[in-house]
Each structure stands twice: as structure tokens, then as C-alpha cells.
PDB file of N, CA, C and O in Angstrom:
ATOM      1  N   MET A   1     -19.995 201.925 161.191  1.00  0.00           N
ATOM      2  CA  MET A   1     -20.540 200.596 161.184  1.00  0.00           C
ATOM      3  C   MET A   1     -20.660 200.126 162.625  1.00  0.00           C
ATOM      4  O   MET A   1     -19.709 200.233 163.398  1.00  0.00           O
ATOM      5  N   SER A   2     -21.771 199.632 162.968  1.00  0.00           N
ATOM      6  CA  SER A   2     -21.995 199.284 164.355  1.00  0.00           C
ATOM      7  C   SER A   2     -21.342 197.966 164.745  1.00  0.00           C
ATOM      8  O   SER A   2     -20.799 197.863 165.844  1.00  0.00           O
ATOM      9  N   LYS A   3     -21.375 196.963 163.888  1.00  0.00           N
ATOM     10  CA  LYS A   3     -20.817 195.671 164.246  1.00  0.00           C
ATOM     11  C   LYS A   3     -19.667 195.330 163.303  1.00  0.00           C
ATOM     12  O   LYS A   3     -19.844 195.356 162.085  1.00  0.00           O
ATOM     13  N   PRO A   4     -18.475 195.006 163.850  1.00  0.00           N
ATOM     14  CA  PRO A   4     -17.346 194.641 162.979  1.00  0.00           C
ATOM     15  C   PRO A   4     -17.673 193.474 162.053  1.00  0.00           C
ATOM     16  O   PRO A   4     -17.209 193.451 160.913  1.00  0.00           O
ATOM     17  N   ASP A   5     -18.477 192.485 162.526  1.00  0.00           N
ATOM     18  CA  ASP A   5     -18.827 191.337 161.682  1.00  0.00           C
ATOM     19  C   ASP A   5     -19.537 191.784 160.418  1.00  0.00           C
ATOM     20  O   ASP A   5     -19.206 191.347 159.316  1.00  0.00           O
ATOM     21  N   SER A   6     -20.528 192.668 160.592  1.00  0.00           N
ATOM     22  CA  SER A   6     -21.309 193.082 159.436  1.00  0.00           C
ATOM     23  C   SER A   6     -20.461 193.903 158.467  1.00  0.00           C
ATOM     24  O   SER A   6     -20.652 193.810 157.255  1.00  0.00           O
ATOM     25  N   TYR A   7     -19.527 194.705 158.981  1.00  0.00           N
ATOM     26  CA  TYR A   7     -18.658 195.486 158.098  1.00  0.00           C
ATOM     27  C   TYR A   7     -17.724 194.558 157.328  1.00  0.00           C
ATOM     28  O   TYR A   7     -17.535 194.734 156.124  1.00  0.00           O
ATOM     29  N   SER A   8     -17.143 193.580 158.002  1.00  0.00           N
ATOM     30  CA  SER A   8     -16.247 192.664 157.297  1.00  0.00           C
ATOM     31  C   SER A   8     -17.021 191.843 156.264  1.00  0.00           C
ATOM     32  O   SER A   8     -16.465 191.467 155.232  1.00  0.00           O
ATOM     33  N   LYS A   9     -18.282 191.568 156.528  1.00  0.00           N
ATOM     34  CA  LYS A   9     -19.120 190.872 155.556  1.00  0.00           C
ATOM     35  C   LYS A   9     -19.314 191.746 154.314  1.00  0.00           C
ATOM     36  O   LYS A   9     -19.264 191.255 153.186  1.00  0.00           O
ATOM     37  N   LEU A  10     -19.535 193.038 154.531  1.00  0.00           N
ATOM     38  CA  LEU A  10     -19.691 193.959 153.400  1.00  0.00           C
ATOM     39  C   LEU A  10     -18.424 194.025 152.551  1.00  0.00           C
ATOM     40  O   LEU A  10     -18.495 194.195 151.334  1.00  0.00           O
ATOM     41  N   LEU A  11     -17.267 193.889 153.194  1.00  0.00           N
ATOM     42  CA  LEU A  11     -15.995 193.947 152.455  1.00  0.00           C
ATOM     43  C   LEU A  11     -15.717 192.662 151.665  1.00  0.00           C
ATOM     44  O   LEU A  11     -14.712 192.574 150.959  1.00  0.00           O
ATOM     45  N   ARG A  12     -16.588 191.686 151.779  1.00  0.00           N
ATOM     46  CA  ARG A  12     -16.505 190.470 150.957  1.00  0.00           C
ATOM     47  C   ARG A  12     -17.608 190.449 149.888  1.00  0.00           C
ATOM     48  O   ARG A  12     -17.759 189.470 149.158  1.00  0.00           O
ATOM     49  N   HIS A  13     -18.360 191.527 149.811  1.00  0.00           N
ATOM     50  CA  HIS A  13     -19.481 191.627 148.874  1.00  0.00           C
ATOM     51  C   HIS A  13     -18.954 191.873 147.449  1.00  0.00           C
ATOM     52  O   HIS A  13     -17.976 192.601 147.278  1.00  0.00           O
ATOM     53  N   PRO A  14     -19.579 191.284 146.438  1.00  0.00           N
ATOM     54  CA  PRO A  14     -19.136 191.486 145.049  1.00  0.00           C
ATOM     55  C   PRO A  14     -19.082 192.964 144.636  1.00  0.00           C
ATOM     56  O   PRO A  14     -18.226 193.353 143.841  1.00  0.00           O
ATOM     57  N   GLN A  15     -19.989 193.783 145.169  1.00  0.00           N
ATOM     58  CA  GLN A  15     -19.958 195.203 144.801  1.00  0.00           C
ATOM     59  C   GLN A  15     -18.715 195.893 145.354  1.00  0.00           C
ATOM     60  O   GLN A  15     -18.183 196.805 144.721  1.00  0.00           O
ATOM     61  N   TRP A  16     -18.244 195.467 146.531  1.00  0.00           N
ATOM     62  CA  TRP A  16     -17.006 196.046 147.064  1.00  0.00           C
ATOM     63  C   TRP A  16     -15.816 195.584 146.239  1.00  0.00           C
ATOM     64  O   TRP A  16     -14.917 196.380 145.968  1.00  0.00           O
ATOM     65  N   PHE A  17     -15.785 194.306 145.827  1.00  0.00           N
ATOM     66  CA  PHE A  17     -14.682 193.831 144.993  1.00  0.00           C
ATOM     67  C   PHE A  17     -14.618 194.615 143.679  1.00  0.00           C
ATOM     68  O   PHE A  17     -13.530 194.954 143.214  1.00  0.00           O
ATOM     69  N   ALA A  18     -15.761 194.899 143.090  1.00  0.00           N
ATOM     70  CA  ALA A  18     -15.797 195.676 141.846  1.00  0.00           C
ATOM     71  C   ALA A  18     -15.323 197.109 142.083  1.00  0.00           C
ATOM     72  O   ALA A  18     -14.555 197.654 141.290  1.00  0.00           O
ATOM     73  N   ARG A  19     -15.783 197.712 143.170  1.00  0.00           N
ATOM     74  CA  ARG A  19     -15.388 199.093 143.480  1.00  0.00           C
ATOM     75  C   ARG A  19     -13.895 199.179 143.774  1.00  0.00           C
ATOM     76  O   ARG A  19     -13.228 200.110 143.324  1.00  0.00           O
ATOM     77  N   ARG A  20     -13.365 198.211 144.527  1.00  0.00           N
ATOM     78  CA  ARG A  20     -11.929 198.163 144.807  1.00  0.00           C
ATOM     79  C   ARG A  20     -11.143 198.134 143.496  1.00  0.00           C
ATOM     80  O   ARG A  20     -10.157 198.853 143.332  1.00  0.00           O
ATOM     81  N   GLN A  21     -11.595 197.290 142.569  1.00  0.00           N
ATOM     82  CA  GLN A  21     -10.895 197.175 141.293  1.00  0.00           C
ATOM     83  C   GLN A  21     -10.871 198.516 140.560  1.00  0.00           C
ATOM     84  O   GLN A  21      -9.854 198.878 139.969  1.00  0.00           O
ATOM     85  N   GLU A  22     -11.977 199.252 140.593  1.00  0.00           N
ATOM     86  CA  GLU A  22     -12.018 200.581 139.960  1.00  0.00           C
ATOM     87  C   GLU A  22     -10.960 201.505 140.575  1.00  0.00           C
ATOM     88  O   GLU A  22     -10.264 202.224 139.858  1.00  0.00           O
ATOM     89  N   ILE A  23     -10.846 201.480 141.898  1.00  0.00           N
ATOM     90  CA  ILE A  23      -9.887 202.357 142.572  1.00  0.00           C
ATOM     91  C   ILE A  23      -8.463 201.901 142.277  1.00  0.00           C
ATOM     92  O   ILE A  23      -7.589 202.734 142.036  1.00  0.00           O
ATOM     93  N   PHE A  24      -8.214 200.591 142.293  1.00  0.00           N
ATOM     94  CA  PHE A  24      -6.878 200.084 141.931  1.00  0.00           C
ATOM     95  C   PHE A  24      -6.495 200.541 140.526  1.00  0.00           C
ATOM     96  O   PHE A  24      -5.369 200.987 140.303  1.00  0.00           O
ATOM     97  N   GLU A  25      -7.420 200.434 139.587  1.00  0.00           N
ATOM     98  CA  GLU A  25      -7.134 200.857 138.206  1.00  0.00           C
ATOM     99  C   GLU A  25      -6.865 202.356 138.140  1.00  0.00           C
ATOM    100  O   GLU A  25      -5.924 202.791 137.476  1.00  0.00           O
ATOM    101  N   ARG A  26      -7.687 203.147 138.827  1.00  0.00           N
ATOM    102  CA  ARG A  26      -7.476 204.598 138.847  1.00  0.00           C
ATOM    103  C   ARG A  26      -6.079 204.932 139.368  1.00  0.00           C
ATOM    104  O   ARG A  26      -5.411 205.826 138.849  1.00  0.00           O
ATOM    105  N   ASP A  27      -5.642 204.199 140.406  1.00  0.00           N
ATOM    106  CA  ASP A  27      -4.355 204.464 141.049  1.00  0.00           C
ATOM    107  C   ASP A  27      -3.209 203.655 140.442  1.00  0.00           C
ATOM    108  O   ASP A  27      -2.123 203.573 141.017  1.00  0.00           O
ATOM    109  N   LYS A  28      -3.461 203.064 139.284  1.00  0.00           N
ATOM    110  CA  LYS A  28      -2.455 202.318 138.533  1.00  0.00           C
ATOM    111  C   LYS A  28      -1.856 201.155 139.322  1.00  0.00           C
ATOM    112  O   LYS A  28      -0.675 200.837 139.181  1.00  0.00           O
ATOM    113  N   HIS A  29      -2.682 200.529 140.147  1.00  0.00           N
ATOM    114  CA  HIS A  29      -2.290 199.352 140.934  1.00  0.00           C
ATOM    115  C   HIS A  29      -1.018 199.575 141.737  1.00  0.00           C
ATOM    116  O   HIS A  29      -0.143 198.712 141.794  1.00  0.00           O
ATOM    117  N   GLN A  30      -0.931 200.755 142.362  1.00  0.00           N
ATOM    118  CA  GLN A  30       0.210 201.024 143.238  1.00  0.00           C
ATOM    119  C   GLN A  30      -0.205 201.910 144.402  1.00  0.00           C
ATOM    120  O   GLN A  30      -1.132 202.714 144.304  1.00  0.00           O
ATOM    121  N   CYS A  31       0.507 201.736 145.502  1.00  0.00           N
ATOM    122  CA  CYS A  31       0.252 202.521 146.701  1.00  0.00           C
ATOM    123  C   CYS A  31       0.474 203.999 146.393  1.00  0.00           C
ATOM    124  O   CYS A  31       1.488 204.365 145.798  1.00  0.00           O
ATOM    125  N   ARG A  32      -0.462 204.841 146.793  1.00  0.00           N
ATOM    126  CA  ARG A  32      -0.341 206.277 146.546  1.00  0.00           C
ATOM    127  C   ARG A  32       0.719 206.927 147.426  1.00  0.00           C
ATOM    128  O   ARG A  32       1.119 208.062 147.166  1.00  0.00           O
ATOM    129  N   CYS A  33       1.183 206.231 148.461  1.00  0.00           N
ATOM    130  CA  CYS A  33       2.233 206.793 149.328  1.00  0.00           C
ATOM    131  C   CYS A  33       3.637 206.363 148.889  1.00  0.00           C
ATOM    132  O   CYS A  33       4.527 207.200 148.736  1.00  0.00           O
ATOM    133  N   CYS A  34       3.832 205.050 148.686  1.00  0.00           N
ATOM    134  CA  CYS A  34       5.191 204.544 148.437  1.00  0.00           C
ATOM    135  C   CYS A  34       5.362 203.884 147.070  1.00  0.00           C
ATOM    136  O   CYS A  34       6.463 203.444 146.741  1.00  0.00           O
ATOM    137  N   GLN A  35       4.316 203.807 146.279  1.00  0.00           N
ATOM    138  CA  GLN A  35       4.301 203.214 144.938  1.00  0.00           C
ATOM    139  C   GLN A  35       4.505 201.699 144.907  1.00  0.00           C
ATOM    140  O   GLN A  35       4.700 201.129 143.833  1.00  0.00           O
ATOM    141  N   GLN A  36       4.465 201.047 146.055  1.00  0.00           N
ATOM    142  CA  GLN A  36       4.543 199.589 146.093  1.00  0.00           C
ATOM    143  C   GLN A  36       3.367 199.008 145.309  1.00  0.00           C
ATOM    144  O   GLN A  36       2.299 199.618 145.246  1.00  0.00           O
ATOM    145  N   THR A  37       3.562 197.819 144.707  1.00  0.00           N
ATOM    146  CA  THR A  37       2.520 197.254 143.851  1.00  0.00           C
ATOM    147  C   THR A  37       1.962 195.920 144.360  1.00  0.00           C
ATOM    148  O   THR A  37       1.261 195.227 143.622  1.00  0.00           O
ATOM    149  N   HIS A  38       2.258 195.557 145.594  1.00  0.00           N
ATOM    150  CA  HIS A  38       1.703 194.316 146.131  1.00  0.00           C
ATOM    151  C   HIS A  38       1.074 194.574 147.503  1.00  0.00           C
ATOM    152  O   HIS A  38       1.337 195.590 148.146  1.00  0.00           O
ATOM    153  N   GLN A  39       0.245 193.635 147.928  1.00  0.00           N
ATOM    154  CA  GLN A  39      -0.510 193.732 149.183  1.00  0.00           C
ATOM    155  C   GLN A  39      -1.273 195.059 149.256  1.00  0.00           C
ATOM    156  O   GLN A  39      -1.154 195.812 150.223  1.00  0.00           O
ATOM    157  N   LEU A  40      -2.053 195.321 148.213  1.00  0.00           N
ATOM    158  CA  LEU A  40      -2.785 196.587 148.126  1.00  0.00           C
ATOM    159  C   LEU A  40      -4.149 196.507 148.796  1.00  0.00           C
ATOM    160  O   LEU A  40      -4.830 195.482 148.748  1.00  0.00           O
ATOM    161  N   HIS A  41      -4.524 197.608 149.416  1.00  0.00           N
ATOM    162  CA  HIS A  41      -5.827 197.778 150.055  1.00  0.00           C
ATOM    163  C   HIS A  41      -6.450 199.055 149.499  1.00  0.00           C
ATOM    164  O   HIS A  41      -5.744 199.916 148.974  1.00  0.00           O
ATOM    165  N   VAL A  42      -7.758 199.175 149.612  1.00  0.00           N
ATOM    166  CA  VAL A  42      -8.412 200.454 149.351  1.00  0.00           C
ATOM    167  C   VAL A  42      -8.843 201.002 150.703  1.00  0.00           C
ATOM    168  O   VAL A  42      -9.607 200.370 151.433  1.00  0.00           O
ATOM    169  N   HIS A  43      -8.345 202.169 151.016  1.00  0.00           N
ATOM    170  CA  HIS A  43      -8.592 202.817 152.306  1.00  0.00           C
ATOM    171  C   HIS A  43      -9.698 203.861 152.157  1.00  0.00           C
ATOM    172  O   HIS A  43      -9.718 204.635 151.200  1.00  0.00           O
ATOM    173  N   HIS A  44     -10.618 203.864 153.127  1.00  0.00           N
ATOM    174  CA  HIS A  44     -11.644 204.913 153.206  1.00  0.00           C
ATOM    175  C   HIS A  44     -11.049 206.071 153.997  1.00  0.00           C
ATOM    176  O   HIS A  44     -10.678 205.901 155.159  1.00  0.00           O
ATOM    177  N   ARG A  45     -10.956 207.236 153.385  1.00  0.00           N
ATOM    178  CA  ARG A  45     -10.382 208.413 154.049  1.00  0.00           C
ATOM    179  C   ARG A  45     -11.292 208.980 155.133  1.00  0.00           C
ATOM    180  O   ARG A  45     -10.841 209.746 155.984  1.00  0.00           O
ATOM    181  N   ALA A  46     -12.555 208.614 155.106  1.00  0.00           N
ATOM    182  CA  ALA A  46     -13.538 209.000 156.124  1.00  0.00           C
ATOM    183  C   ALA A  46     -14.605 207.921 156.127  1.00  0.00           C
ATOM    184  O   ALA A  46     -14.793 207.214 155.137  1.00  0.00           O
ATOM    185  N   TYR A  47     -15.295 207.802 157.240  1.00  0.00           N
ATOM    186  CA  TYR A  47     -16.446 206.902 157.317  1.00  0.00           C
ATOM    187  C   TYR A  47     -17.695 207.766 157.246  1.00  0.00           C
ATOM    188  O   TYR A  47     -17.835 208.739 157.987  1.00  0.00           O
ATOM    189  N   LEU A  48     -18.599 207.398 156.347  1.00  0.00           N
ATOM    190  CA  LEU A  48     -19.795 208.200 156.104  1.00  0.00           C
ATOM    191  C   LEU A  48     -21.045 207.547 156.676  1.00  0.00           C
ATOM    192  O   LEU A  48     -21.226 206.331 156.614  1.00  0.00           O
ATOM    193  N   TYR A  49     -21.897 208.396 157.234  1.00  0.00           N
ATOM    194  CA  TYR A  49     -23.199 207.987 157.733  1.00  0.00           C
ATOM    195  C   TYR A  49     -24.247 208.914 157.132  1.00  0.00           C
ATOM    196  O   TYR A  49     -24.001 210.106 156.950  1.00  0.00           O
ATOM    197  N   HIS A  50     -25.422 208.358 156.826  1.00  0.00           N
ATOM    198  CA  HIS A  50     -26.522 209.164 156.299  1.00  0.00           C
ATOM    199  C   HIS A  50     -27.052 210.073 157.412  1.00  0.00           C
ATOM    200  O   HIS A  50     -27.410 209.594 158.487  1.00  0.00           O
ATOM    201  N   ALA A  51     -27.100 211.366 157.158  1.00  0.00           N
ATOM    202  CA  ALA A  51     -27.586 212.325 158.149  1.00  0.00           C
ATOM    203  C   ALA A  51     -29.048 212.072 158.504  1.00  0.00           C
ATOM    204  O   ALA A  51     -29.468 212.322 159.634  1.00  0.00           O
ATOM    205  N   SER A  52     -29.813 211.583 157.553  1.00  0.00           N
ATOM    206  CA  SER A  52     -31.253 211.411 157.779  1.00  0.00           C
ATOM    207  C   SER A  52     -31.599 210.274 158.737  1.00  0.00           C
ATOM    208  O   SER A  52     -32.573 210.366 159.485  1.00  0.00           O
ATOM    209  N   ASN A  53     -30.801 209.197 158.716  1.00  0.00           N
ATOM    210  CA  ASN A  53     -31.167 208.048 159.546  1.00  0.00           C
ATOM    211  C   ASN A  53     -30.010 207.454 160.355  1.00  0.00           C
ATOM    212  O   ASN A  53     -30.205 206.493 161.099  1.00  0.00           O
ATOM    213  N   GLY A  54     -28.806 208.021 160.213  1.00  0.00           N
ATOM    214  CA  GLY A  54     -27.658 207.543 160.981  1.00  0.00           C
ATOM    215  C   GLY A  54     -27.086 206.217 160.514  1.00  0.00           C
ATOM    216  O   GLY A  54     -26.186 205.672 161.153  1.00  0.00           O
ATOM    217  N   GLN A  55     -27.597 205.692 159.408  1.00  0.00           N
ATOM    218  CA  GLN A  55     -27.097 204.416 158.891  1.00  0.00           C
ATOM    219  C   GLN A  55     -25.795 204.624 158.122  1.00  0.00           C
ATOM    220  O   GLN A  55     -25.623 205.647 157.459  1.00  0.00           O
ATOM    221  N   PRO A  56     -24.880 203.660 158.207  1.00  0.00           N
ATOM    222  CA  PRO A  56     -23.623 203.791 157.470  1.00  0.00           C
ATOM    223  C   PRO A  56     -23.850 203.717 155.966  1.00  0.00           C
ATOM    224  O   PRO A  56     -24.735 203.008 155.486  1.00  0.00           O
ATOM    225  N   VAL A  57     -23.039 204.458 155.241  1.00  0.00           N
ATOM    226  CA  VAL A  57     -23.029 204.383 153.783  1.00  0.00           C
ATOM    227  C   VAL A  57     -22.302 203.094 153.410  1.00  0.00           C
ATOM    228  O   VAL A  57     -21.268 202.775 153.998  1.00  0.00           O
ATOM    229  N   LEU A  58     -22.825 202.365 152.455  1.00  0.00           N
ATOM    230  CA  LEU A  58     -22.189 201.119 152.034  1.00  0.00           C
ATOM    231  C   LEU A  58     -20.779 201.401 151.516  1.00  0.00           C
ATOM    232  O   LEU A  58     -20.570 202.416 150.852  1.00  0.00           O
ATOM    233  N   PRO A  59     -19.813 200.538 151.800  1.00  0.00           N
ATOM    234  CA  PRO A  59     -18.411 200.810 151.446  1.00  0.00           C
ATOM    235  C   PRO A  59     -18.189 201.124 149.976  1.00  0.00           C
ATOM    236  O   PRO A  59     -17.301 201.910 149.647  1.00  0.00           O
ATOM    237  N   TRP A  60     -18.969 200.534 149.090  1.00  0.00           N
ATOM    238  CA  TRP A  60     -18.784 200.752 147.658  1.00  0.00           C
ATOM    239  C   TRP A  60     -19.513 201.992 147.148  1.00  0.00           C
ATOM    240  O   TRP A  60     -19.375 202.340 145.976  1.00  0.00           O
ATOM    241  N   ALA A  61     -20.280 202.663 147.995  1.00  0.00           N
ATOM    242  CA  ALA A  61     -21.052 203.838 147.561  1.00  0.00           C
ATOM    243  C   ALA A  61     -20.320 205.150 147.827  1.00  0.00           C
ATOM    244  O   ALA A  61     -20.886 206.222 147.617  1.00  0.00           O
ATOM    245  N   TYR A  62     -19.099 205.083 148.275  1.00  0.00           N
ATOM    246  CA  TYR A  62     -18.325 206.293 148.574  1.00  0.00           C
ATOM    247  C   TYR A  62     -17.852 206.965 147.292  1.00  0.00           C
ATOM    248  O   TYR A  62     -17.580 206.289 146.300  1.00  0.00           O
ATOM    249  N   PRO A  63     -17.751 208.299 147.305  1.00  0.00           N
ATOM    250  CA  PRO A  63     -17.200 208.997 146.143  1.00  0.00           C
ATOM    251  C   PRO A  63     -15.697 208.704 146.010  1.00  0.00           C
ATOM    252  O   PRO A  63     -15.020 208.397 146.992  1.00  0.00           O
ATOM    253  N   ASP A  64     -15.201 208.806 144.791  1.00  0.00           N
ATOM    254  CA  ASP A  64     -13.792 208.503 144.503  1.00  0.00           C
ATOM    255  C   ASP A  64     -12.807 209.213 145.429  1.00  0.00           C
ATOM    256  O   ASP A  64     -11.824 208.612 145.862  1.00  0.00           O
ATOM    257  N   HIS A  65     -13.060 210.482 145.736  1.00  0.00           N
ATOM    258  CA  HIS A  65     -12.068 211.243 146.502  1.00  0.00           C
ATOM    259  C   HIS A  65     -11.913 210.748 147.941  1.00  0.00           C
ATOM    260  O   HIS A  65     -10.977 211.152 148.631  1.00  0.00           O
ATOM    261  N   LEU A  66     -12.811 209.886 148.401  1.00  0.00           N
ATOM    262  CA  LEU A  66     -12.692 209.337 149.758  1.00  0.00           C
ATOM    263  C   LEU A  66     -12.103 207.933 149.776  1.00  0.00           C
ATOM    264  O   LEU A  66     -12.058 207.295 150.828  1.00  0.00           O
ATOM    265  N   LEU A  67     -11.651 207.444 148.625  1.00  0.00           N
ATOM    266  CA  LEU A  67     -11.044 206.120 148.516  1.00  0.00           C
ATOM    267  C   LEU A  67      -9.647 206.250 147.929  1.00  0.00           C
ATOM    268  O   LEU A  67      -9.440 206.994 146.970  1.00  0.00           O
ATOM    269  N   ILE A  68      -8.689 205.529 148.500  1.00  0.00           N
ATOM    270  CA  ILE A  68      -7.305 205.627 148.053  1.00  0.00           C
ATOM    271  C   ILE A  68      -6.630 204.261 148.165  1.00  0.00           C
ATOM    272  O   ILE A  68      -6.887 203.511 149.107  1.00  0.00           O
ATOM    273  N   THR A  69      -5.772 203.943 147.206  1.00  0.00           N
ATOM    274  CA  THR A  69      -5.014 202.696 147.237  1.00  0.00           C
ATOM    275  C   THR A  69      -3.779 202.875 148.113  1.00  0.00           C
ATOM    276  O   THR A  69      -2.984 203.796 147.923  1.00  0.00           O
ATOM    277  N   LEU A  70      -3.640 201.963 149.082  1.00  0.00           N
ATOM    278  CA  LEU A  70      -2.465 201.938 149.954  1.00  0.00           C
ATOM    279  C   LEU A  70      -1.970 200.505 150.058  1.00  0.00           C
ATOM    280  O   LEU A  70      -2.763 199.566 149.992  1.00  0.00           O
ATOM    281  N   CYS A  71      -0.668 200.331 150.219  1.00  0.00           N
ATOM    282  CA  CYS A  71      -0.144 199.004 150.509  1.00  0.00           C
ATOM    283  C   CYS A  71      -0.458 198.680 151.970  1.00  0.00           C
ATOM    284  O   CYS A  71      -0.823 199.564 152.745  1.00  0.00           O
ATOM    285  N   SER A  72      -0.317 197.444 152.326  1.00  0.00           N
ATOM    286  CA  SER A  72      -0.618 197.007 153.681  1.00  0.00           C
ATOM    287  C   SER A  72       0.175 197.798 154.726  1.00  0.00           C
ATOM    288  O   SER A  72      -0.378 198.205 155.748  1.00  0.00           O
ATOM    289  N   ASP A  73       1.463 198.015 154.472  1.00  0.00           N
ATOM    290  CA  ASP A  73       2.307 198.740 155.436  1.00  0.00           C
ATOM    291  C   ASP A  73       1.855 200.186 155.611  1.00  0.00           C
ATOM    292  O   ASP A  73       1.733 200.661 156.740  1.00  0.00           O
ATOM    293  N   CYS A  74       1.607 200.886 154.515  1.00  0.00           N
ATOM    294  CA  CYS A  74       1.171 202.284 154.601  1.00  0.00           C
ATOM    295  C   CYS A  74      -0.225 202.383 155.213  1.00  0.00           C
ATOM    296  O   CYS A  74      -0.515 203.329 155.945  1.00  0.00           O
ATOM    297  N   HIS A  75      -1.081 201.421 154.920  1.00  0.00           N
ATOM    298  CA  HIS A  75      -2.429 201.412 155.481  1.00  0.00           C
ATOM    299  C   HIS A  75      -2.367 201.260 157.004  1.00  0.00           C
ATOM    300  O   HIS A  75      -3.026 201.995 157.739  1.00  0.00           O
ATOM    301  N   THR A  76      -1.575 200.307 157.461  1.00  0.00           N
ATOM    302  CA  THR A  76      -1.425 200.084 158.901  1.00  0.00           C
ATOM    303  C   THR A  76      -0.809 201.308 159.577  1.00  0.00           C
ATOM    304  O   THR A  76      -1.292 201.758 160.616  1.00  0.00           O
ATOM    305  N   ALA A  77       0.255 201.840 158.985  1.00  0.00           N
ATOM    306  CA  ALA A  77       0.919 203.015 159.554  1.00  0.00           C
ATOM    307  C   ALA A  77      -0.031 204.205 159.620  1.00  0.00           C
ATOM    308  O   ALA A  77      -0.034 204.942 160.606  1.00  0.00           O
ATOM    309  N   GLY A  78      -0.827 204.393 158.591  1.00  0.00           N
ATOM    310  CA  GLY A  78      -1.776 205.500 158.569  1.00  0.00           C
ATOM    311  C   GLY A  78      -2.797 205.409 159.686  1.00  0.00           C
ATOM    312  O   GLY A  78      -3.127 206.410 160.322  1.00  0.00           O
ATOM    313  N   HIS A  79      -3.296 204.202 159.923  1.00  0.00           N
ATOM    314  CA  HIS A  79      -4.273 204.016 161.004  1.00  0.00           C
ATOM    315  C   HIS A  79      -3.639 204.225 162.379  1.00  0.00           C
ATOM    316  O   HIS A  79      -4.328 204.613 163.322  1.00  0.00           O
ATOM    317  N   GLN A  80      -2.340 203.973 162.501  1.00  0.00           N
ATOM    318  CA  GLN A  80      -1.657 204.184 163.782  1.00  0.00           C
ATOM    319  C   GLN A  80      -1.431 205.670 164.050  1.00  0.00           C
ATOM    320  O   GLN A  80      -1.387 206.099 165.203  1.00  0.00           O
ATOM    321  N   ILE A  81      -1.290 206.449 162.984  1.00  0.00           N
ATOM    322  CA  ILE A  81      -0.992 207.882 163.126  1.00  0.00           C
ATOM    323  C   ILE A  81      -2.258 208.736 163.133  1.00  0.00           C
ATOM    324  O   ILE A  81      -2.361 209.694 163.900  1.00  0.00           O
ATOM    325  N   HIS A  82      -3.215 208.391 162.286  1.00  0.00           N
ATOM    326  CA  HIS A  82      -4.404 209.220 162.088  1.00  0.00           C
ATOM    327  C   HIS A  82      -5.671 208.467 162.463  1.00  0.00           C
ATOM    328  O   HIS A  82      -5.779 207.259 162.253  1.00  0.00           O
ATOM    329  N   GLN A  83      -6.610 209.187 163.011  1.00  0.00           N
ATOM    330  CA  GLN A  83      -7.946 208.632 163.237  1.00  0.00           C
ATOM    331  C   GLN A  83      -8.790 208.976 162.022  1.00  0.00           C
ATOM    332  O   GLN A  83      -8.827 210.129 161.592  1.00  0.00           O
ATOM    333  N   VAL A  84      -9.463 207.984 161.473  1.00  0.00           N
ATOM    334  CA  VAL A  84     -10.317 208.215 160.304  1.00  0.00           C
ATOM    335  C   VAL A  84     -11.553 208.984 160.777  1.00  0.00           C
ATOM    336  O   VAL A  84     -12.267 208.527 161.670  1.00  0.00           O
ATOM    337  N   PRO A  85     -11.807 210.162 160.173  1.00  0.00           N
ATOM    338  CA  PRO A  85     -12.980 210.941 160.602  1.00  0.00           C
ATOM    339  C   PRO A  85     -14.295 210.257 160.234  1.00  0.00           C
ATOM    340  O   PRO A  85     -14.385 209.537 159.239  1.00  0.00           O
ATOM    341  N   THR A  86     -15.290 210.497 161.043  1.00  0.00           N
ATOM    342  CA  THR A  86     -16.639 210.020 160.794  1.00  0.00           C
ATOM    343  C   THR A  86     -17.487 211.235 160.432  1.00  0.00           C
ATOM    344  O   THR A  86     -17.541 212.207 161.185  1.00  0.00           O
ATOM    345  N   LEU A  87     -18.150 211.176 159.277  1.00  0.00           N
ATOM    346  CA  LEU A  87     -18.899 212.313 158.766  1.00  0.00           C
ATOM    347  C   LEU A  87     -20.333 211.911 158.444  1.00  0.00           C
ATOM    348  O   LEU A  87     -20.609 210.770 158.073  1.00  0.00           O
ATOM    349  N   GLN A  88     -21.228 212.861 158.592  1.00  0.00           N
ATOM    350  CA  GLN A  88     -22.605 212.648 158.150  1.00  0.00           C
ATOM    351  C   GLN A  88     -22.756 213.295 156.778  1.00  0.00           C
ATOM    352  O   GLN A  88     -22.172 214.343 156.502  1.00  0.00           O
ATOM    353  N   THR A  89     -23.545 212.656 155.932  1.00  0.00           N
ATOM    354  CA  THR A  89     -23.739 213.163 154.581  1.00  0.00           C
ATOM    355  C   THR A  89     -25.218 213.189 154.215  1.00  0.00           C
ATOM    356  O   THR A  89     -26.009 212.365 154.676  1.00  0.00           O
ATOM    357  N   THR A  90     -25.564 214.147 153.385  1.00  0.00           N
ATOM    358  CA  THR A  90     -26.908 214.205 152.804  1.00  0.00           C
ATOM    359  C   THR A  90     -26.804 214.045 151.298  1.00  0.00           C
ATOM    360  O   THR A  90     -27.817 214.090 150.600  1.00  0.00           O
ATOM    361  N   LEU A  91     -25.588 213.857 150.785  1.00  0.00           N
ATOM    362  CA  LEU A  91     -25.353 213.858 149.349  1.00  0.00           C
ATOM    363  C   LEU A  91     -25.601 212.520 148.675  1.00  0.00           C
ATOM    364  O   LEU A  91     -25.807 212.491 147.462  1.00  0.00           O
ATOM    365  N   LEU A  92     -25.591 211.426 149.396  1.00  0.00           N
ATOM    366  CA  LEU A  92     -25.712 210.107 148.748  1.00  0.00           C
ATOM    367  C   LEU A  92     -27.117 209.581 148.831  1.00  0.00           C
ATOM    368  O   LEU A  92     -27.397 208.488 148.340  1.00  0.00           O
TER     369      LEU A  92
END
């Protein structure tokens, strides 16, 4: 995502709220690392860009295996330890 403002705007979009809910339900509303059940986030395991035009894939258009439920603490810790890879895709 080129501009943080536009990405944060996308994370307030109704389609992202619906997609988040799907992932929370899949993960039984608990952090996949510590099983905590409050302050949950959905983490993108990679950031995807369309190979054809370099545009970012919309946050809610990611496949299930690239989305994971984490609590706020595990999400923050993960970002401090790991850099989220950026990948190009032709599949979406």
C-alpha cells in the first residue's frame, strides 16, 4: 500500500469488517498463538500486489491461508520480530 491513510481507510471498509469476522469465526475467536480471546486483530501474513499492474490487493481479497487471528500483544510482537513479506500474485 503506498499511502498509510488509504490503507487505514480500507481497514474501516464494511468488506474488511465482514472478512475479519469470517477469520475470527474460523479461528474460534481466539489468538492462534496464545489463545487469548480479547483485543483480537486479523494479521496479513504477507502483503500482496497484482503482478500485472503493481496495485495492492484489497485487504479483504486475500486467501484464508494468508490471514490469521492474533491478539494485540502477539500481533505487535510478531511485527517486531518478523518483516511481513511482500509478494506479487497473478492468482487473484
